[in-house]
MMTF fields as JSON, N, C-alpha, C and O atoms, coordinates in Angstrom:
{
  "mmtfVersion": "1.0.0",
  "mmtfProducer": "UNKNOWN",
  "numBonds": 507,
  "numAtoms": 508,
  "numGroups": 127,
  "numChains": 1,
  "numModels": 1,
  "chainsPerModel": [1],
  "groupsPerChain": [127],
  "chainIdList": ["A"],
  "bondAtomList": [4, 2, 8, 6, 12, 10, 16, 14, 20, 18, 24, 22, 28, 26, 32, 30, 36, 34, 40, 38, 44, 42, 48, 46, 52, 50, 56, 54, 60, 58, 64, 62, 68, 66, 72, 70, 76, 74, 80, 78, 84, 82, 88, 86, 92, 90, 96, 94, 100, 98, 104, 102, 108, 106, 112, 110, 116, 114, 120, 118, 124, 122, 128, 126, 132, 130, 136, 134, 140, 138, 144, 142, 148, 146, 152, 150, 156, 154, 160, 158, 164, 162, 168, 166, 172, 170, 176, 174, 180, 178, 184, 182, 188, 186, 192, 190, 196, 194, 200, 198, 204, 202, 208, 206, 212, 210, 216, 214, 220, 218, 224, 222, 228, 226, 232, 230, 236, 234, 240, 238, 244, 242, 248, 246, 252, 250, 256, 254, 260, 258, 264, 262, 268, 266, 272, 270, 276, 274, 280, 278, 284, 282, 288, 286, 292, 290, 296, 294, 300, 298, 304, 302, 308, 306, 312, 310, 316, 314, 320, 318, 324, 322, 328, 326, 332, 330, 336, 334, 340, 338, 344, 342, 348, 346, 352, 350, 356, 354, 360, 358, 364, 362, 368, 366, 372, 370, 376, 374, 380, 378, 384, 382, 388, 386, 392, 390, 396, 394, 400, 398, 404, 402, 408, 406, 412, 410, 416, 414, 420, 418, 424, 422, 428, 426, 432, 430, 436, 434, 440, 438, 444, 442, 448, 446, 452, 450, 456, 454, 460, 458, 464, 462, 468, 466, 472, 470, 476, 474, 480, 478, 484, 482, 488, 486, 492, 490, 496, 494, 500, 498, 504, 502],
  "bondOrderList": [1, 1, 1, 1, 1, 1, 1, 1, 1, 1, 1, 1, 1, 1, 1, 1, 1, 1, 1, 1, 1, 1, 1, 1, 1, 1, 1, 1, 1, 1, 1, 1, 1, 1, 1, 1, 1, 1, 1, 1, 1, 1, 1, 1, 1, 1, 1, 1, 1, 1, 1, 1, 1, 1, 1, 1, 1, 1, 1, 1, 1, 1, 1, 1, 1, 1, 1, 1, 1, 1, 1, 1, 1, 1, 1, 1, 1, 1, 1, 1, 1, 1, 1, 1, 1, 1, 1, 1, 1, 1, 1, 1, 1, 1, 1, 1, 1, 1, 1, 1, 1, 1, 1, 1, 1, 1, 1, 1, 1, 1, 1, 1, 1, 1, 1, 1, 1, 1, 1, 1, 1, 1, 1, 1, 1, 1],
  "groupList": [{"groupName": "MET", "atomNameList": ["N", "CA", "C", "O"], "elementList": ["N", "C", "C", "O"], "formalChargeList": [0, 0, 0, 0], "bondAtomList": [1, 0, 2, 1, 3, 2], "bondOrderList": [1, 1, 2], "singleLetterCode": "M", "chemCompType": "L-PEPTIDE LINKING"}, {"groupName": "PRO", "atomNameList": ["N", "CA", "C", "O"], "elementList": ["N", "C", "C", "O"], "formalChargeList": [0, 0, 0, 0], "bondAtomList": [1, 0, 2, 1, 3, 2], "bondOrderList": [1, 1, 2], "singleLetterCode": "P", "chemCompType": "L-PEPTIDE LINKING"}, {"groupName": "HIS", "atomNameList": ["N", "CA", "C", "O"], "elementList": ["N", "C", "C", "O"], "formalChargeList": [0, 0, 0, 0], "bondAtomList": [1, 0, 2, 1, 3, 2], "bondOrderList": [1, 1, 2], "singleLetterCode": "H", "chemCompType": "L-PEPTIDE LINKING"}, {"groupName": "THR", "atomNameList": ["N", "CA", "C", "O"], "elementList": ["N", "C", "C", "O"], "formalChargeList": [0, 0, 0, 0], "bondAtomList": [1, 0, 2, 1, 3, 2], "bondOrderList": [1, 1, 2], "singleLetterCode": "T", "chemCompType": "L-PEPTIDE LINKING"}, {"groupName": "TYR", "atomNameList": ["N", "CA", "C", "O"], "elementList": ["N", "C", "C", "O"], "formalChargeList": [0, 0, 0, 0], "bondAtomList": [1, 0, 2, 1, 3, 2], "bondOrderList": [1, 1, 2], "singleLetterCode": "Y", "chemCompType": "L-PEPTIDE LINKING"}, {"groupName": "LYS", "atomNameList": ["N", "CA", "C", "O"], "elementList": ["N", "C", "C", "O"], "formalChargeList": [0, 0, 0, 0], "bondAtomList": [1, 0, 2, 1, 3, 2], "bondOrderList": [1, 1, 2], "singleLetterCode": "K", "chemCompType": "L-PEPTIDE LINKING"}, {"groupName": "ALA", "atomNameList": ["N", "CA", "C", "O"], "elementList": ["N", "C", "C", "O"], "formalChargeList": [0, 0, 0, 0], "bondAtomList": [1, 0, 2, 1, 3, 2], "bondOrderList": [1, 1, 2], "singleLetterCode": "A", "chemCompType": "L-PEPTIDE LINKING"}, {"groupName": "GLU", "atomNameList": ["N", "CA", "C", "O"], "elementList": ["N", "C", "C", "O"], "formalChargeList": [0, 0, 0, 0], "bondAtomList": [1, 0, 2, 1, 3, 2], "bondOrderList": [1, 1, 2], "singleLetterCode": "E", "chemCompType": "L-PEPTIDE LINKING"}, {"groupName": "LEU", "atomNameList": ["N", "CA", "C", "O"], "elementList": ["N", "C", "C", "O"], "formalChargeList": [0, 0, 0, 0], "bondAtomList": [1, 0, 2, 1, 3, 2], "bondOrderList": [1, 1, 2], "singleLetterCode": "L", "chemCompType": "L-PEPTIDE LINKING"}, {"groupName": "SER", "atomNameList": ["N", "CA", "C", "O"], "elementList": ["N", "C", "C", "O"], "formalChargeList": [0, 0, 0, 0], "bondAtomList": [1, 0, 2, 1, 3, 2], "bondOrderList": [1, 1, 2], "singleLetterCode": "S", "chemCompType": "L-PEPTIDE LINKING"}, {"groupName": "ILE", "atomNameList": ["N", "CA", "C", "O"], "elementList": ["N", "C", "C", "O"], "formalChargeList": [0, 0, 0, 0], "bondAtomList": [1, 0, 2, 1, 3, 2], "bondOrderList": [1, 1, 2], "singleLetterCode": "I", "chemCompType": "L-PEPTIDE LINKING"}, {"groupName": "ASP", "atomNameList": ["N", "CA", "C", "O"], "elementList": ["N", "C", "C", "O"], "formalChargeList": [0, 0, 0, 0], "bondAtomList": [1, 0, 2, 1, 3, 2], "bondOrderList": [1, 1, 2], "singleLetterCode": "D", "chemCompType": "L-PEPTIDE LINKING"}, {"groupName": "PHE", "atomNameList": ["N", "CA", "C", "O"], "elementList": ["N", "C", "C", "O"], "formalChargeList": [0, 0, 0, 0], "bondAtomList": [1, 0, 2, 1, 3, 2], "bondOrderList": [1, 1, 2], "singleLetterCode": "F", "chemCompType": "L-PEPTIDE LINKING"}, {"groupName": "GLY", "atomNameList": ["N", "CA", "C", "O"], "elementList": ["N", "C", "C", "O"], "formalChargeList": [0, 0, 0, 0], "bondAtomList": [1, 0, 2, 1, 3, 2], "bondOrderList": [1, 1, 2], "singleLetterCode": "G", "chemCompType": "PEPTIDE LINKING"}, {"groupName": "VAL", "atomNameList": ["N", "CA", "C", "O"], "elementList": ["N", "C", "C", "O"], "formalChargeList": [0, 0, 0, 0], "bondAtomList": [1, 0, 2, 1, 3, 2], "bondOrderList": [1, 1, 2], "singleLetterCode": "V", "chemCompType": "L-PEPTIDE LINKING"}, {"groupName": "ARG", "atomNameList": ["N", "CA", "C", "O"], "elementList": ["N", "C", "C", "O"], "formalChargeList": [0, 0, 0, 0], "bondAtomList": [1, 0, 2, 1, 3, 2], "bondOrderList": [1, 1, 2], "singleLetterCode": "R", "chemCompType": "L-PEPTIDE LINKING"}, {"groupName": "GLN", "atomNameList": ["N", "CA", "C", "O"], "elementList": ["N", "C", "C", "O"], "formalChargeList": [0, 0, 0, 0], "bondAtomList": [1, 0, 2, 1, 3, 2], "bondOrderList": [1, 1, 2], "singleLetterCode": "Q", "chemCompType": "L-PEPTIDE LINKING"}, {"groupName": "ASN", "atomNameList": ["N", "CA", "C", "O"], "elementList": ["N", "C", "C", "O"], "formalChargeList": [0, 0, 0, 0], "bondAtomList": [1, 0, 2, 1, 3, 2], "bondOrderList": [1, 1, 2], "singleLetterCode": "N", "chemCompType": "L-PEPTIDE LINKING"}],
  "groupTypeList": [0, 1, 2, 3, 4, 1, 5, 6, 7, 5, 8, 5, 9, 5, 5, 8, 10, 11, 3, 8, 12, 10, 7, 13, 5, 9, 14, 5, 9, 12, 1, 8, 15, 0, 14, 4, 10, 7, 3, 1, 8, 9, 3, 11, 6, 4, 0, 14, 16, 6, 13, 14, 9, 14, 9, 5, 15, 17, 12, 5, 8, 6, 14, 9, 15, 17, 15, 10, 5, 15, 8, 0, 15, 7, 9, 4, 15, 8, 2, 5, 11, 8, 10, 11, 3, 5, 13, 3, 3, 12, 6, 0, 8, 10, 8, 4, 3, 13, 16, 7, 7, 14, 1, 16, 6, 14, 8, 2, 5, 6, 0, 14, 5, 8, 10, 5, 15, 12, 17, 11, 6, 3, 6, 1, 3, 3, 9],
  "groupIdList": [1, 2, 3, 4, 5, 6, 7, 8, 9, 10, 11, 12, 13, 14, 15, 16, 17, 18, 19, 20, 21, 22, 23, 24, 25, 26, 27, 28, 29, 30, 31, 32, 33, 34, 35, 36, 37, 38, 39, 40, 41, 42, 43, 44, 45, 46, 47, 48, 49, 50, 51, 52, 53, 54, 55, 56, 57, 58, 59, 60, 61, 62, 63, 64, 65, 66, 67, 68, 69, 70, 71, 72, 73, 74, 75, 76, 77, 78, 79, 80, 81, 82, 83, 84, 85, 86, 87, 88, 89, 90, 91, 92, 93, 94, 95, 96, 97, 98, 99, 100, 101, 102, 103, 104, 105, 106, 107, 108, 109, 110, 111, 112, 113, 114, 115, 116, 117, 118, 119, 120, 121, 122, 123, 124, 125, 126, 127],
  "secStructList": [7, 7, 1, 7, 7, 7, 4, 4, 4, 5, 7, 7, 7, 2, 2, 2, 2, 2, 2, 2, 2, 2, 2, 7, 3, 3, 3, 3, 3, 6, 6, 3, 3, 3, 3, 3, 3, 3, 7, 7, 7, 1, 7, 1, 1, 7, 1, 3, 3, 3, 3, 3, 3, 3, 7, 6, 6, 6, 7, 7, 1, 2, 2, 2, 2, 2, 2, 2, 2, 2, 2, 2, 2, 2, 2, 2, 2, 2, 2, 4, 4, 4, 7, 7, 7, 6, 6, 7, 7, 3, 3, 3, 3, 3, 3, 3, 7, 7, 1, 1, 7, 7, 7, 2, 2, 2, 2, 2, 2, 2, 2, 2, 2, 2, 2, 2, 2, 2, 2, 2, 2, 2, 1, 7, 7, 7, 7],
  "xCoordList": [0.839, 0.0, 0.895, 1.819, 0.63, 1.478, 1.251, 0.167, 2.285, 2.196, 1.602, 2.293, 0.311, -0.369, -1.605, -2.046, -2.16, -3.372, -4.24, -4.371, -4.84, -5.602, -6.931, -7.371, -7.545, -8.777, -9.895, -10.663, -9.988, -11.047, -10.906, -11.87, -9.733, -9.487, -9.718, -9.667, -9.968, -10.181, -11.647, -12.54, -11.874, -13.229, -13.732, -13.213, -14.741, -15.251, -16.729, -17.192, -17.479, -18.922, -19.33, -18.994, -20.052, -20.525, -21.446, -21.364, -22.326, -23.235, -22.466, -22.799, -21.437, -20.641, -19.848, -19.704, -19.342, -18.599, -19.535, -19.165, -20.756, -21.735, -22.084, -22.183, -22.27, -22.572, -21.422, -21.649, -20.193, -19.022, -19.093, -18.862, -19.41, -19.434, -20.618, -20.542, -21.715, -22.893, -22.757, -22.974, -22.401, -22.413, -21.036, -20.927, -19.98, -18.655, -18.039, -18.378, -17.125, -16.334, -14.975, -14.612, -14.226, -12.942, -11.841, -12.083, -10.624, -9.41, -8.472, -8.531, -7.601, -6.732, -5.281, -4.969, -4.417, -2.985, -2.448, -2.276, -2.186, -1.845, -0.734, 0.262, -0.87, -1.895, -2.993, -3.602, -3.252, -4.235, -5.425, -5.311, -6.576, -7.787, -8.442, -8.622, -8.796, -9.434, -10.885, -11.169, -11.799, -13.207, -13.502, -13.2, -14.099, -14.318, -15.695, -16.315, -16.158, -17.437, -17.357, -16.769, -17.951, -18.011, -19.2, -20.334, -18.943, -19.994, -19.677, -18.504, -20.684, -20.4, -19.912, -20.453, -18.901, -18.332, -18.79, -19.211, -18.7, -19.142, -18.184, -18.572, -16.94, -15.957, -15.594, -15.432, -15.47, -15.119, -13.607, -13.134, -12.853, -11.42, -10.68, -9.597, -11.259, -10.562, -11.42, -12.643, -10.779, -11.476, -11.669, -12.497, -10.901, -10.942, -10.975, -10.251, -11.819, -11.757, -11.385, -12.013, -10.381, -9.881, -9.78, -9.552, -9.956, -9.797, -9.039, -8.911, -8.535, -7.807, -8.418, -8.985, -8.295, -8.853, -8.024, -7.5, -7.915, -7.22, -8.144, -8.721, -8.289, -9.209, -8.756, -7.594, -9.712, -9.45, -9.307, -8.671, -9.899, -9.817, -8.381, -7.943, -7.65, -6.284, -5.245, -4.189, -5.535, -4.576, -5.279, -5.993, -5.076, -5.783, -5.337, -6.153, -4.048, -3.51, -3.731, -3.419, -4.269, -4.499, -3.191, -3.165, -2.112, -0.801, -0.431, 0.071, -0.677, -0.363, -1.26, -0.779, -2.56, -3.486, -3.132, -3.138, -2.824, -2.492, -1.211, -1.122, -0.225, 1.02, 0.769, 1.261, 0.005, -0.286, -1.075, -0.796, -2.061, -2.846, -1.961, -2.13, -1.033, -0.116, 0.745, 0.955, 1.24, 2.049, 1.215, 1.697, -0.036, -0.917, -1.229, -1.219, -1.507, -1.779, -0.557, -0.679, 0.603, 1.845, 2.059, 2.42, 1.84, 2.007, 1.001, 1.357, -0.244, -1.265, -0.872, -0.974, -0.426, -0.052, 1.05, 1.011, 2.018, 3.144, 2.778, 3.376, 1.809, 1.514, 0.158, -0.23, -0.562, -1.906, -1.879, -2.891, -0.747, -0.667, -0.743, -0.916, -0.617, -0.747, -2.211, -2.504, -3.131, -4.555, -5.069, -4.889, -5.719, -6.308, -7.826, -8.409, -8.465, -9.913, -10.712, -11.931, -10.064, -10.724, -11.86, -12.87, -11.687, -12.66, -13.849, -14.723, -13.915, -15.029, -14.533, -13.33, -15.463, -15.086, -15.337, -16.315, -14.435, -14.507, -14.358, -13.675, -15.014, -14.771, -14.128, -14.598, -13.065, -12.391, -11.937, -11.601, -11.938, -11.488, -10.442, -10.69, -9.272, -8.193, -8.112, -7.898, -8.288, -8.308, -7.026, -6.498, -6.531, -5.352, -5.851, -6.531, -5.526, -6.048, -5.021, -5.358, -3.779, -2.735, -2.939, -3.664, -2.293, -2.374, -1.262, -1.358, -0.202, 0.909, 1.455, 1.222, 2.18, 2.738, 3.778, 4.513, 3.823, 4.831, 5.671, 5.209, 6.901, 7.739, 7.131, 6.304, 7.556, 7.024, 7.274, 6.416, 8.425, 8.748, 7.757, 7.351, 7.369, 6.393, 5.041, 4.341, 4.679, 3.413, 3.387, 2.36, 4.515, 4.604, 4.4, 3.664, 5.051, 4.907, 3.466, 2.921, 2.853, 1.465, 0.536, -0.426, 0.807, -0.036, 0.058, -0.959, 1.254, 1.432, 0.686, -0.008, 0.821, 0.134, -1.384, -2.119, -1.847, -3.274, -3.833, -4.914, -3.098, -3.543, -3.567, -4.473, -2.581, -2.576, -3.779, -4.39, -4.115, -5.282, -6.572, -7.512, -6.613, -7.78, -7.917, -9.013, -6.8, -6.826, -7.303, -8.073, -6.841, -7.267, -8.752, -9.456, -9.224, -10.632, -11.574, -12.704, -11.133, -12.005, -11.808, -12.493, -10.865, -10.625, -11.829, -12.386, -12.24, -13.364, -12.976, -11.896, -13.858, -13.58, -13.94, -14.992, -13.066, -13.307, -13.793, -13.102, -14.964, -15.54, -15.539, -15.991],
  "yCoordList": [-1.172, 0.0, 1.249, 1.345, 2.184, 3.375, 4.262, 4.278, 4.987, 5.89, 7.215, 8.233, 7.202, 8.433, 8.594, 7.64, 9.787, 10.063, 10.988, 12.176, 10.421, 11.234, 11.706, 11.213, 12.644, 13.252, 12.227, 12.33, 11.248, 10.235, 9.381, 8.747, 9.361, 8.563, 9.366, 8.809, 10.658, 11.519, 11.509, 11.53, 11.475, 11.486, 12.923, 13.759, 13.214, 14.581, 14.708, 15.804, 13.609, 13.639, 14.003, 13.294, 15.106, 15.551, 14.506, 14.248, 13.902, 12.874, 11.67, 11.128, 11.258, 10.11, 10.418, 9.554, 11.628, 12.027, 12.048, 11.592, 12.581, 12.58, 11.154, 10.858, 10.269, 8.866, 8.203, 7.38, 8.569, 8.024, 8.319, 7.429, 9.553, 9.925, 9.307, 9.074, 9.04, 8.463, 6.945, 6.402, 6.266, 4.801, 4.16, 2.943, 4.95, 4.381, 3.727, 4.044, 2.809, 2.165, 2.861, 3.524, 2.71, 3.395, 2.52, 1.601, 2.846, 2.262, 3.416, 4.47, 3.207, 4.292, 3.842, 2.679, 4.792, 4.637, 6.049, 6.806, 6.394, 7.776, 8.289, 7.591, 9.48, 10.506, 10.458, 11.486, 9.298, 9.191, 8.339, 7.453, 8.63, 7.834, 7.708, 8.702, 6.495, 6.26, 5.847, 4.893, 6.587, 6.228, 5.684, 6.333, 4.479, 3.849, 3.222, 2.932, 3.021, 2.36, 1.625, 2.115, 0.454, -0.302, 0.236, 0.207, 0.724, 1.363, 1.284, 1.247, 1.256, 1.349, 2.758, 3.743, 2.847, 4.142, 4.558, 3.731, 5.866, 6.391, 6.018, 5.986, 5.739, 5.37, 3.89, 3.378, 3.217, 1.795, 1.573, 0.456, 2.64, 2.504, 2.245, 1.66, 2.679, 2.573, 1.838, 1.974, 1.063, 0.308, 1.134, 0.797, 2.214, 3.048, 4.512, 4.936, 5.279, 6.735, 7.215, 6.816, 8.059, 8.497, 10.01, 10.68, 10.529, 11.953, 12.137, 11.203, 13.346, 13.654, 14.893, 15.744, 14.982, 16.115, 16.402, 15.491, 17.697, 18.136, 19.098, 19.992, 18.926, 19.718, 21.169, 21.46, 22.063, 23.484, 23.8, 24.784, 22.962, 23.162, 23.01, 23.747, 22.051, 21.787, 22.649, 22.928, 23.076, 23.86, 25.091, 25.011, 26.225, 27.452, 27.99, 28.501, 27.875, 28.444, 27.498, 26.309, 28.046, 27.248, 26.688, 25.603, 27.432, 26.977, 25.65, 24.743, 25.54, 24.3, 23.161, 22.055, 23.422, 22.389, 21.908, 20.707, 22.838, 22.473, 21.65, 20.717, 21.979, 21.214, 19.779, 18.831, 19.627, 18.286, 17.491, 16.312, 18.128, 17.436, 17.027, 15.941, 17.877, 17.551, 16.338, 15.45, 16.303, 15.172, 13.896, 12.818, 14.015, 12.847, 12.302, 11.087, 13.186, 12.738, 12.042, 11.024, 12.594, 11.997, 10.613, 9.67, 10.498, 9.214, 8.195, 7.04, 8.608, 7.715, 7.283, 6.107, 8.234, 7.954, 6.892, 6.007, 6.977, 6.04, 4.663, 3.663, 4.599, 3.341, 2.738, 1.724, 3.328, 2.824, 1.444, 0.744, 1.049, -0.286, -1.39, -2.558, -1.046, -2.019, -2.324, -3.309, -1.49, -1.678, -2.899, -3.035, -3.79, -5.0, -4.864, -4.992, -4.602, -4.374, -5.655, -5.641, -6.748, -8.046, -7.983, -8.674, -7.151, -7.067, -6.172, -6.06, -5.526, -4.619, -3.178, -2.928, -2.232, -0.823, -0.139, -0.428, 0.77, 1.475, 2.973, 3.422, 3.733, 5.16, 5.344, 4.78, 6.122, 6.314, 7.756, 8.442, 8.189, 9.521, 9.355, 8.699, 9.946, 9.834, 11.168, 12.221, 11.097, 12.287, 12.375, 11.364, 13.592, 13.818, 14.179, 15.193, 13.366, 13.59, 14.183, 14.504, 14.334, 14.859, 16.327, 17.035, 16.777, 18.171, 19.03, 20.257, 18.377, 19.119, 18.357, 17.158, 19.074, 18.466, 17.417, 17.56, 16.367, 15.324, 15.243, 15.639, 14.734, 14.597, 13.629, 12.784, 13.773, 12.959, 11.465, 10.639, 11.118, 9.706, 9.085, 7.936, 9.827, 9.335, 9.142, 8.165, 10.077, 9.986, 8.774, 8.108, 8.49, 7.321, 6.027, 5.139, 5.923, 4.726, 4.565, 3.461, 5.681, 5.64, 5.237, 4.501, 5.707, 5.376, 3.883, 3.245, 3.327, 1.889, 1.081, 0.121, 1.457, 0.756, 0.888, -0.068, 2.07, 2.314, 1.435, 0.861, 1.334, 0.513, -0.968, -1.7, -1.409, -2.798, -3.069, -4.134, -2.114, -2.275, -2.281, -3.01, -1.471, -1.471, -2.836, -3.391, -3.376, -4.699, -5.774, -6.659, -5.693, -6.67, -6.525, -7.521, -5.284, -5.03, -5.462, -5.866, -5.385, -5.739, -7.177, -7.651, -7.868, -9.268, -10.11, -9.929, -11.035, -11.891, -12.825, -13.416, -12.952, -13.818, -15.257, -15.529, -16.147, -17.567, -18.216, -18.189, -18.791, -19.426, -20.925, -21.612],
  "zCoordList": [0.0, 0.0, 0.0, 0.807, -0.882, -0.924, 0.303, 0.887, 0.671, 1.822, 1.384, 1.352, 1.046, 0.665, 1.534, 2.175, 1.555, 2.312, 1.456, 1.748, 0.381, -0.556, 0.035, 1.073, -0.625, -0.149, 0.058, 1.015, -0.829, -0.733, 0.526, 0.955, 1.11, 2.305, 3.588, 4.685, 3.457, 4.618, 5.02, 4.173, 6.299, 6.842, 6.851, 7.591, 6.033, 5.905, 6.244, 6.559, 6.188, 6.347, 7.783, 8.731, 7.923, 9.242, 9.866, 11.067, 9.057, 9.562, 10.098, 11.153, 9.362, 9.772, 11.045, 11.91, 11.16, 12.362, 13.569, 14.651, 13.383, 14.476, 14.892, 16.083, 13.909, 14.186, 14.95, 15.836, 14.597, 15.29, 16.781, 17.6, 17.142, 18.555, 19.291, 20.498, 18.575, 19.21, 19.354, 20.437, 18.268, 18.248, 18.237, 18.389, 18.06, 17.861, 19.079, 20.219, 18.812, 19.85, 19.852, 18.881, 20.943, 20.979, 21.563, 22.345, 21.149, 21.71, 22.023, 21.388, 23.014, 23.452, 23.494, 23.751, 23.235, 23.428, 23.642, 22.687, 24.889, 25.213, 24.312, 24.122, 23.753, 23.918, 22.844, 22.547, 22.267, 21.191, 21.608, 22.454, 20.989, 21.168, 19.804, 19.101, 19.434, 18.137, 18.365, 19.089, 17.729, 17.743, 16.357, 15.356, 16.291, 14.991, 14.933, 15.957, 13.712, 13.482, 12.151, 11.187, 12.118, 10.866, 10.075, 10.553, 8.873, 8.093, 6.607, 6.235, 5.754, 4.311, 3.979, 4.482, 3.141, 2.782, 1.398, 0.589, 1.139, -0.154, -1.281, -2.449, -0.929, -1.943, -1.812, -0.704, -2.941, -2.919, -2.959, -2.751, -3.226, -3.405, -2.093, -2.1, -0.96, 0.318, 1.332, 1.336, 2.187, 3.217, 4.492, 5.338, 4.619, 5.822, 5.42, 4.52, 6.094, 6.011, 7.401, 8.382, 7.498, 8.798, 8.858, 7.851, 10.059, 10.314, 11.615, 12.408, 11.832, 13.064, 13.704, 13.02, 15.026, 15.744, 16.99, 17.632, 17.319, 18.523, 19.249, 18.629, 20.542, 21.34, 21.483, 21.768, 21.275, 21.459, 22.953, 23.331, 23.782, 25.23, 25.725, 26.608, 25.152, 25.61, 24.913, 25.481, 23.68, 22.906, 22.354, 21.354, 23.007, 22.636, 21.281, 20.513, 20.99, 19.75, 18.567, 18.639, 17.489, 16.28, 15.734, 15.152, 15.926, 15.448, 16.103, 15.439, 17.392, 18.119, 17.656, 17.408, 17.536, 17.086, 15.684, 15.417, 14.794, 13.412, 13.341, 12.543, 14.162, 14.169, 14.624, 14.012, 15.693, 16.2, 15.167, 14.949, 14.527, 13.499, 12.325, 11.771, 11.948, 10.854, 11.221, 10.395, 12.459, 12.908, 12.978, 12.631, 13.424, 13.496, 12.112, 11.912, 11.148, 9.781, 9.188, 8.507, 9.451, 8.945, 9.555, 8.851, 10.844, 11.514, 10.987, 10.756, 10.796, 10.235, 8.825, 8.474, 8.03, 6.642, 6.579, 5.724, 7.47, 7.448, 7.993, 7.595, 8.896, 9.574, 9.211, 9.791, 8.278, 7.959, 7.312, 7.312, 6.768, 6.167, 7.227, 6.877, 8.518, 9.603, 9.919, 10.597, 9.435, 9.723, 8.979, 7.769, 9.737, 9.158, 9.237, 10.313, 8.091, 8.083, 7.925, 8.099, 7.603, 7.427, 6.414, 6.555, 5.395, 4.314, 4.575, 3.715, 5.734, 6.019, 5.974, 6.04, 5.86, 5.781, 7.12, 7.81, 7.47, 8.743, 8.525, 7.604, 9.395, 9.516, 10.884, 11.872, 10.948, 12.232, 12.398, 11.433, 13.643, 13.995, 15.08, 16.092, 14.875, 15.847, 16.592, 15.991, 17.903, 18.745, 19.551, 20.014, 19.713, 20.548, 21.932, 22.095, 22.944, 24.289, 25.244, 26.384, 24.805, 25.676, 26.004, 25.306, 27.072, 27.504, 26.913, 26.898, 26.426, 25.83, 24.632, 24.477, 23.795, 22.58, 22.946, 23.922, 22.147, 22.336, 21.068, 19.998, 21.17, 19.978, 18.964, 19.303, 17.738, 16.647, 16.884, 16.573, 17.426, 17.674, 18.656, 18.482, 19.676, 20.661, 19.99, 20.256, 19.118, 18.399, 17.467, 17.339, 16.82, 15.937, 16.739, 16.309, 17.902, 18.738, 19.205, 19.206, 19.604, 20.066, 18.927, 19.15, 17.709, 16.557, 16.24, 15.968, 16.272, 16.011, 17.062, 16.726, 18.334, 19.415, 19.27, 19.517, 18.87, 18.672, 17.552, 17.686, 16.459, 15.333, 15.73, 15.332, 16.509, 16.981, 17.88, 17.801, 18.725, 19.601, 18.786, 19.105, 17.74, 16.841, 16.174, 16.106, 15.683, 15.048, 16.02, 15.646, 17.277, 18.271, 18.593, 18.759, 18.679, 19.021, 17.914, 18.189, 16.672, 15.542, 15.087, 14.18, 15.724, 15.353, 15.745, 16.828, 14.869, 15.234, 16.368, 16.358, 17.336, 18.47, 18.122, 17.544, 18.476, 18.21, 19.49, 20.508, 19.441, 20.625, 20.515, 21.431]
}
């Protein structure tokens, strides 16, 4: 899978984002939290649509929020090939829950751990 993050792969639908917060499940890996839902997507080209968000409550300056979002998108772009969708489509939103900025290396480790937890949470249980 190429390391790209095209527009069709970005979560933009307001309805889908609202549904994520109402019905979505979540996994955490400090300082990140992923809210996800299994849903049919408008595009057939991608199995996952993802978005990133940083709280205005924790970071007053837009410059800080934008930097963190840029680092999160970059980390997602590099590690999204680890996501195992098992043939189903997902919408996911990755939230930054930390109170202060962390280095890029820490964010990369947290993203890998978050994706592994997502894979474990969506894995079919064998009874």
